Structure formats: C-alpha cells, structure tokens
N, C-alpha and C positions, 0 to 999 in steps of 0.2 A: 533610506530611512528604514527603520525597523517597524513592523506591523505592531499595533498598540493593543494591549489587552488590559481591560478594566476588570478587578477583583473587587467584589462587593460582599462583604462578611463583617458581621459584628464582633466575630471572634477573631482577635489577632493572630491566634495560631494556626487557624485555617487559611487566613491570608498569607502566612509565611509558608505555609507548606505549598500553596498554588506557585507562590513567587519562585520557591526553590525550583519547581517543575520548569517554569517557563523562562526565568531571568537568564540574561544572555543573548537570547534568541529573539525575544520580544521586548517593547517598551512596556512597563509595567505601571498601570495607574491603580490606586486603592480609594476605597471608599468604605466607611464603617456602619453606615445605614443607608436606607433608600433616599432620603433626601440629598445627602451627599452624591449618591449615586446620579441622581436626576441633574444636579450642578455638573457633574462631570461630562455626562451625556450632552447637556446643553453646549458645554465649552467645546468639546472635540466633535460633536455631531457625528457625521459619517466618517471620522478619521479613526474610529474603533473597529478592529476586526473581529473581536469577541468580547462578550461580557460573561464572566462568571457570577452567578446572582444567588445569594443565600435568600431563602424563603421567608423566614421569620427574623425580623429586625426592628429595633426601636425606630421611632419617628415615622418612617415609611416602611412598609414590608416590600419583599420583592414582587408581590403581586401589584402593588401600587406602581413600582417601577415599569412593570410590564403594561399596565394601563396607560401610564404616560407614554411609552414608546409606541403603542398601538395609536393613541391619538394623533402622535406627530408622524406617522407613517414609517417608522423606523423598525417595526418588526420584521419586515421583509429584506431589511438592508443590512441588519447587524445581528448575528447569531447570538442566541442568549442561551447558557447552559445552567439550569437551575440546580442549585446545591441545596439538599434537603435531607434531614433524618426521618421525615415522615413518608412511608411508602404507600400510603393509602391511595387506592385508585381514584377516589373522587378528588384528592388534591392533585394527583398528577394530571386528570382531565382538565381541570380549572387552569393549570399552568399552561398546559398546551393550547387550550382555547385563547388564552391571552398572548400567544406567541412565542412562547418558549420552544426553542428547537431541539433540546435535549434535557433529560434530567438524570442527576449522578447523586446516589445517595452516600451519606456519611456512614461509617468511614471510608475513604475512596483510595483506590490503587493508583499511585501516581503515573505508571506506565500506560495504563488503561486511560486514563483522564487525557494524557498528553495525545495518544492515538486518536481518541474519539474528538478532541478540540481541534486537531490538525485536519482531520477529515471534514469536519464541519466547516471550518473556515475555507477549505478549498472548494467544498459543495457551492458555499455562497458566493465565492469568487467566481466560480464558472457560471453559476447562475446569472450573476450581475453581467458578465461578458455577453451571455447569450440575449440577455434582455436588451443590452445596448445595442447589439447587432440587430436585432429585432427592431429596435426603435429607429436605427438607421434605414433600414430596408423600407420601414413605414413611411418614413419622411420622403425616401426616393420615390416610393410608389405614389405618395401624395402628390410630389412636385410631377411626376410624369402625367398623373391624372389632371393636374391643373394644367400643363402644358398642352395636353391632348384636348381639354376643354376648350382651351384658347385657341387651337388650330381649328376644332370643330366649329365654334363660334364664328371665326373668320369665313370659313367656307359656307356656314349657312346664312349669314349675312350677304355674302356675295351673290349666292343663289336667290335668296330672297330679295335681293335689289335688282335682279334682271327685269322682273316685271315693272318695277317702279322706273327703270330706266326706260323701258318702252313706253310708259305712259307720261314720260316726261316730268316725273314727280321728283321730289327732293333727295330721295334716298334714305331719308330718315324714318320712313313708315314702319319698316320691317324692325328696327332697332326700337322705337316706341312700342310697337306691338309685343315684342319681348318683355320689355319693361313693365307695361300695363299688366300683361298677363301675369307676371310675376307678382307684383303687388297685389292683385286681386286673390291669387291663389295663397299668399302668405296670410292675407285677412282671413280667408275661409279657413286655413289650418288653425289659425288661434281661436276664432269665433265659432267654428262649425266642426267640433272633433269627429262629427259622424261620418265625416268625409274619409277620415282616417290618412290625410295627406302628410307626406313626409317631405323633409328638405330636398331629398334626392329627387323625389318625383316632381316637386316644384322647379327644381333647377333643369331636368330634362324636357318637362312638359313646356316650361317657358321658352326655352331654346328651339324646341319643335315649332312654336308659334311663328318662327320666322318664315316657315314654309307655307302658312296657311293659304296664300294666294298663288302658289307655284302654278297652279292650273291655268292661270290666266295667259301662261307662255302661249297655250294652244288657243287662245282667243283671237279672233282677227283685228287688226289696227282699226278697221272700219268701226267695229263696235267698241274696242278698247279706248280708243282716243276720241270718240264722238263727243263733240261739245255740248250737244243738247241731250234731252231725254230720250232714252231708249224706246223704240216701240216695242210691243207685246212680243214679237218674234225675236228681236234682238235681245230682249231682257231673259227669255228661256234660253237663248244661247250663252248669254253671260253666266246664268246658274249654273250651267255645266262646268264652269271652272273648278268647282269643288269636286266632280267627278273626274275630270281631267287630271288634276291635281294628284288624285290617288292612283290613277294609272301610270303616271310618271313616276311615282314613288315605288310603284309595284316593279317598275323595271330596275331600280337600282336595289330592290330588297336583296339582303344578304342573310337569310334566316330569320327566324322570330326574334325579336329584342323589344324590350319595352320602350326603346326610344322611337323605333319604327311605329310602334303602337301610338304613340302620343303625337308622331307626324301624320299618321294615317287619319286618326279619329279628329284632329283638330282639322286637317286639310277638307276633310269629308263634312265635317258637321258644324263649323263655326257659324254657319247661317241658319242653323235650326233655332226655333223659338220655343219657349216654355209651354205655350198653348198648343203646340202642334202645327203652327202656321209657318214654319220655316221650310228650307230646302236642303238638300235634294231628297231626303228620306221621310220628311214629316215626322221626325221624333218629337215626344211629348215628355215635358217633366224630366224627372232624373234619369230617363233612357238617354239623355244627353249627356256624355262625360262632364265632369265638373271642369276640366281643363279646356274642353271645347266651348263650355258657357263662357269661362273666363276671357278666353280668345275672342270669342264673338262679341262680347261686350267691349274688350279693348280695341277691336277693330271697327265696332259702331262708332265708338267715341272718336278715335283718331280720324275717321272718314269724315265726322262732322267739324273738327277743329281745324281741318287741313283744306287747302285751296286744291279743288281739282279742276279738270278742263270743262267740266260741266256746272261749276258753282264756286261761290266764295267760301271762305272758312267762316264758321261761327265761332262766336265767343264762347269761351268755356262754360260760362254759366248758361247760356242758351243750350248748349250741346247737353249739359248735366239735366237741364229741365225736360228736355225734348225725350231723354231717355227714360228719366223717372216717370213721365207721364203716359209712357206707352207708346209715343209716337214713331219709335223705331221698331216696334214689335215687343212681344213680351218676354222679360227676362225674369228668372226666379227671384223672389223675395230675398233669399240668402244672398244672392250674388249683387242684387240692388242694395243691399245693406253694407256688403263689402265695398262696393262703389262709393256709397255715401261715406264711409269710414275713410276712405283713401283719396277722396278728391283733391285735397291739397297737394298730394304726391303727384296726381295726374296733371294739376294746375302747374306746379313746379317744373314738371317735365316738359310740359308744352312750351313753357316760358324759358327752358334751358336753364333753370337756377341750380339745378344739381343733377348728378347722374345717379340712378337709383342703384343701390348696392345689394338689395335683395333680402334685407331683414328689416321687418317693420317694428321690432321691438324698440328701436331707438326713437320712433315716430308716434308710438301709442301714448 
C-alpha cells in the first residue's frame, strides 16, 4: 500500500503542483479548505503519512486544522508542512506552537519540497518505531515488576505466617494486616495530603506490614502460646518481639532501601502509641511514621476480632468502639478518622465478603 499524503490548499494550481511532485509514489488526497481537511483527517486518521497545509483558507484556516489535530493528539503522529506566503516570524512561531513540523514559503522549489517531505516522513516513522519499542519495554518492565511483587508477596506472606503457625492461628492474620494497613493508608493519602503519601509508598509499606510480628519467632512457646494472661515478666519479654524482629531483619539486610525502611519501622514501632505510652521506644505523636501508625491500628483491630488462645473474638462493632474509646491505647485523630471512614471495608474483610484491591476511590 502506498503511503498517503493529504494536500490542503484553496488554490487548485498549488494542489496540482504538489500532486505533480508526489503522484505515482504516494496516494494523494486533496482538500480545498480547512473544513474539508478536518473531514479527511477524521476519515483516514493515522493512515496519513504527511499533510501539506495552506495557512490562509476559507471556512477554516490552516491554523484551525492544527488546533483540531492538537486536540485529537495527532500533532505528534502526522507531520504537517505549513504552506504560506507570509514569512513573518510571529506567524511562523504561531504555526510551530500549534504543531507544524515544517514551514515552506511560496513559491516553492519542487526538488527541495520533495526532499524535505521525505526527510520529515522518515523522521516521524523512526520516532514512531522508537516510541513503540519504548512502549513494549515499558510493558515488559511493568509485567516483570508485577511478577516480582507477586513473588515477594508470596515470600512475605509465607514468612509472616510462620509466627501464626507457631501460635496455632488461622494463617489469615498477616494477609488481613496487609489489607487493613493499605486501606488506612489509602484514606490517609486522600484525606490528609500533608503526609505526602504516594501509591508506591502505600504498596510497599502495606506489603512490609506482613512482617510486623516476625520477631515473635524469637519468643518462647511458653509465652507465645500461654492460654491465660501474661505476668509482668512475661509481658516484658513479649514486648521485645518488636526489637527481635528488627534484629532478624538486620541479618537479611542488603543495602539501604525504602522497602527495608518500611519493614524495619513497622516491625519496631507498630506498638507505639500517639501519647507516648507504647513500646519499645516510647515515641510520641508524629514521631511514629504514618505507616507504623496504620499497621499498629490494623494489628490492634485484627487482634480484637480474632480468636486467640487466651481470648474469644470480639464482634466488629465492639472492637471498633474499644479502639475509638481509647481502650487499646491512644491513636492519632487522623488515623481514627481514616478508621471510621473505612470501617465498612474492615467489616467486609473480616466477613470475607470481598478481597481488598487497594484503591478506595470506588468505595468513597
């Protein structure tokens, strides 16, 4: 199939001159005004290899055609050579601003026009190939990243479930903590822009929440599986799981990374409280990273609504009221607001009505 050129000029003699140059090698389309040109562009869309466009025409001008092409996103796809007898700098700048790739002044030299047109078409064709190759690479990288995240998620869930296996729990705790943390952080991103949270941060921080209790691997079964209330000494040892977890993470550390930071900070500080009454470091207020705040509230809620060796599960409403009333320690007003706004998602997850997909926009 021949490449297709559209010649737009209200003067038939100009159209005939351009046709004589390109006819035989290219399929030629013609339009005598801007309105006809737009109709041709609509009909053939990106099947055009080049457009010769007169600037001053009846009905719609060449600039009107350029404006249309710009709105349709065609200026970067179809090269346009503006034909004009006006060589003022202001007119030229206006044409280039609207997407013209080149400007030729009347009267024109056929050999020069042919060479410039061919060079321009070759340039656009090469750019299109480069853009397509880049798009293919981008898609491949996105797929690799998706697969890597899927593999990482499997490993994180597996490691996070080790503690649950030792505690004879259901194995769902780590998965729910990931989901609850993501929900809270998504609401924080939307409602509290001062946290400057991004979707990537939320993705990695919520995945890191799976390792919040990894330090319990180092806690003795006599404490971890005790059916009754821990005494003071046992409770102090249990509190050390936050520190033990960081020591475990440190052994596997391979250089500095944001993901390691999320893992470390959530593991160490998910039991800190906003009033400074938590552990292990007694952090207060916004000293506690927002992802650790979210993971801490998520962990608290899931512990309440889950059956443990030492207690029965609370109803969701009871768990919600206990947290809001400060019975589980103090959380920030912002995090409690996010919790209130997301309680239906929490409830549905507890009741296994749906699997959280990580975007609250459909639920707001």
